[in-house]
Steps between C-alpha positions, in 0.01 A plus 500: 500500500437868508143446379438267800628771741286762326203274522561435870530878567172566318333229710620650813390845385163368415465320833584816685243691298228237585599489865476875538 
């Protein structure tokens, strides 16, 4: 479960980086 949360957090971080 923690791995899924971590993956989601990384995905959001990556999205923010691309959006910027």
